[in-house]
C-alpha positions in Angstrom: 0.0 0.1 0.2 1.4 3.4 -1.1 1.7 6.2 1.9 1.0 9.5 0.4 3.6 12.0 1.9 2.4 15.0 3.6 3.7 18.5 5.0 6.3 18.2 7.9 6.2 19.3 11.3 4.5 22.5 10.8 4.8 26.0 12.0 3.4 25.6 15.4 5.7 22.8 16.4 8.9 21.1 16.2 10.1 19.0 13.0 8.0 15.8 12.9 7.7 12.6 10.5 6.8 13.5 7.1 4.3 11.0 6.5 0.7 10.8 7.7 0.5 6.7 7.8 0.2 4.0 10.4 -1.3 4.2 13.7 -2.8 7.5 14.8 -3.4 7.5 18.7 -6.5 9.6 20.3 -6.4 10.4 23.6 -9.8 9.6 25.7 -11.5 12.2 28.2 -9.3 11.7 31.3 -9.0 14.4 33.7 -6.1 12.8 35.6 -3.1 14.4 33.6 -0.6 11.6 35.4 -2.8 8.8 34.0 -2.9 10.3 30.7 0.9 11.1 30.3 1.6 7.5 31.6 -0.2 5.4 29.2 0.7 7.9 26.1 4.0 7.5 27.0 3.8 3.7 26.6 2.1 4.3 23.4 4.7 6.8 21.7 7.3 4.2 23.2 5.7 1.3 21.4 6.0 3.0 18.3 2.9 5.1 17.6 4.4 8.2 15.8 0.8 10.3 15.4 -1.4 11.5 18.6 -4.3 13.6 18.6 -5.4 15.2 21.9 -8.8 15.4 22.7 -10.6 15.8 25.6 -14.4 17.1 25.9 -14.6 16.7 29.6 -11.7 18.8 30.8 -12.0 22.3 31.3 -10.0 24.9 29.6 -7.1 25.5 32.2 -6.9 21.1 32.1 -6.8 21.1 28.4 -4.0 23.8 28.5 -2.4 21.9 30.9 -2.5 18.4 29.2 -1.9 19.8 26.0 1.5 21.4 27.1 2.5 18.1 28.7 1.7 16.1 25.7 3.5 18.6 23.7 6.8 17.9 25.5 6.2 14.2 25.4 5.6 14.1 21.8 8.9 16.0 21.3 11.0 13.4 23.3 9.7 10.5 20.6 9.6 12.8 17.3 5.9 12.3 16.9 3.5 14.5 15.8 0.7 16.3 18.2 -2.4 17.3 16.7 -5.3 19.2 18.5 -8.7 18.2 18.2 -11.0 21.0 17.4 -9.2 24.0 19.0 -7.1 26.1 16.9 -6.1 28.7 19.7 -5.2 25.6 22.0 -2.9 24.2 19.2 -1.4 27.5 18.7 -0.9 27.8 22.8 0.6 24.5 22.8 2.9 24.8 19.6 1.2 21.5 18.3 1.7 20.3 14.8 -1.6 20.8 13.5 -5.3 20.8 14.3 -8.2 18.2 13.3 -11.7 19.6 12.8 -15.2 18.6 12.6 -17.7 19.4 10.2 -19.1 22.0 13.0 -15.6 22.9 14.5 -14.7 26.1 12.4 -13.9 26.9 8.9 -11.0 24.8 7.6 -9.9 27.7 5.3 -10.0 30.1 8.3 -8.0 27.1 10.4 -5.3 26.9 7.5 -5.0 30.5 7.4 -4.4 30.7 11.4 -1.9 28.1 11.5 0.1 28.5 8.3 0.9 26.7 5.3 3.2 23.9 6.8 1.2 23.2 9.8 -1.2 19.6 9.6 -4.8 20.1 9.2 -7.2 17.2 9.2 -11.0 16.9 8.5 -13.8 14.6 9.9 -15.8 13.6 6.6 -18.0 11.0 8.2 -19.4 9.2 5.4 -19.2 11.9 2.8 -16.9 12.3 -0.2 -18.3 15.6 -0.8 -16.9 17.1 2.4 -13.5 15.2 1.7 -13.6 17.1 -1.7 -14.2 20.5 0.0 -11.5 19.7 2.5 -8.8 18.7 0.0 -10.1 22.3 -1.5 -9.6 24.1 1.7 -5.9 23.1 2.4 -6.2 19.8 4.3 -3.6 17.3 4.8 -5.6 14.4 5.3 -9.5 13.2 5.6 -11.1 11.0 8.3 -13.9 8.7 7.7 -16.1 6.8 10.2 -17.3 5.4 12.2 -17.2 2.0 10.9 -17.7 -0.2 14.2 -19.4 0.1 17.5 -17.5 2.9 19.4 -17.6 3.4 23.3 -16.6 7.1 22.5 -19.2 7.9 20.0 -21.7 5.0 20.5 -24.7 7.2 18.6 -22.3 7.6 15.4 -23.3 6.4 12.2 -21.5 3.3 10.6 -20.2 3.2 7.1 -18.7 0.7 4.5 -14.7 0.2 4.2 -15.4 1.0 0.5 -15.8 4.5 1.2 -11.8 4.6 2.0 -11.1 3.7 -1.6 -13.7 5.7 -3.0 -11.9 8.7 -1.1 -8.5 8.1 -2.6 -10.2 8.0 -6.4 -11.8 11.2 -5.1 -8.9 13.3 -3.5 -5.3 13.1 -3.5 -5.0 13.1 0.4 -4.1 10.2 2.8 -7.1 8.8 4.2 -7.5 7.9 8.1 -10.2 5.4 9.3 -12.2 6.0 13.0 -14.4 4.4 15.0 -14.3 1.0 16.8 -11.1 0.1 15.6 -9.5 -2.7 17.1 -6.7 -5.2 15.9 -9.2 -7.7 15.0 -11.4 -5.5 12.9 -9.0 -3.2 11.3 -8.1 -5.8 8.3 -11.0 -5.0 6.1 -10.1 -1.0 6.7 -6.7 -1.5 5.7 -7.3 -3.6 2.6 -10.0 -0.8 1.5 -7.0 1.7 1.4 -6.9 3.4 5.1 -3.4 5.0 5.5 -4.2 5.7 8.9 -6.2 4.2 11.9 -7.2 6.4 14.4 -7.8 4.2 17.9 -8.7 5.4 21.3 -10.1 2.6 23.5 -8.0 -0.3 22.0 -4.8 1.9 22.9 -6.0 3.6 26.2 -7.8 0.7 27.8 -5.7 -2.4 26.8 -3.8 -3.8 29.6 -0.1 -2.8 27.8 -0.6 -0.2 25.4 2.9 -0.3 24.3 2.1 -4.3 23.2 -1.4 -3.2 21.8 0.7 -0.4 19.4 2.6 -3.3 18.3 -0.2 -5.4 17.3 -1.7 -2.4 15.4 1.8 -1.5 13.8 2.2 -5.2 12.4 -0.9 -4.9 10.7 0.5 -2.0 8.7 3.5 -4.6 7.7 0.9 -7.3 6.0 0.6 -7.2 2.2 -3.1 -5.2 1.4 
């Protein structure tokens, strides 16, 4: 499977890997920072090089605290830090970029605020039209899902894996799959063209997050 190249680490943060591919860890809504950092360190030590900070439960001050702590941690492992939803928080933490949902602000405005080199991702749910619009707005990758039952978003709709290959035909961007993904069910998503697998529970709720990373990483080494 080819892995499209993306922009580098971005004007906000430090130098980072150039390829948007592989395992994409997303943080859970944990308010205990020490617990969050311990699990994230294990995930990064296990080889994950893309992290998204997402916390819908924390207040503004705690999100700032956690984002800064994760920025330091990702720099130690030469990993990307993407902030969910909040452009201002990404600027504050000197993150590598932002991921926006459909209702989280204008993509073009985020690109203008972040600069040309920062990473910008967009949730496209099950819509190729949103993916085309994201590419026109200057996004670096598009995300589709959910695909399986997810404890994070139990009410989210589910789509077919075929939209991932369709997204490659419709855009030139790397494609991320999200929603209830585990080592056991990820195969069809990779076969359909997922360049990244976004995972929360199967990493952060694993008995050994580092071992879980290894299991996911091996999936990317298999022929599609």
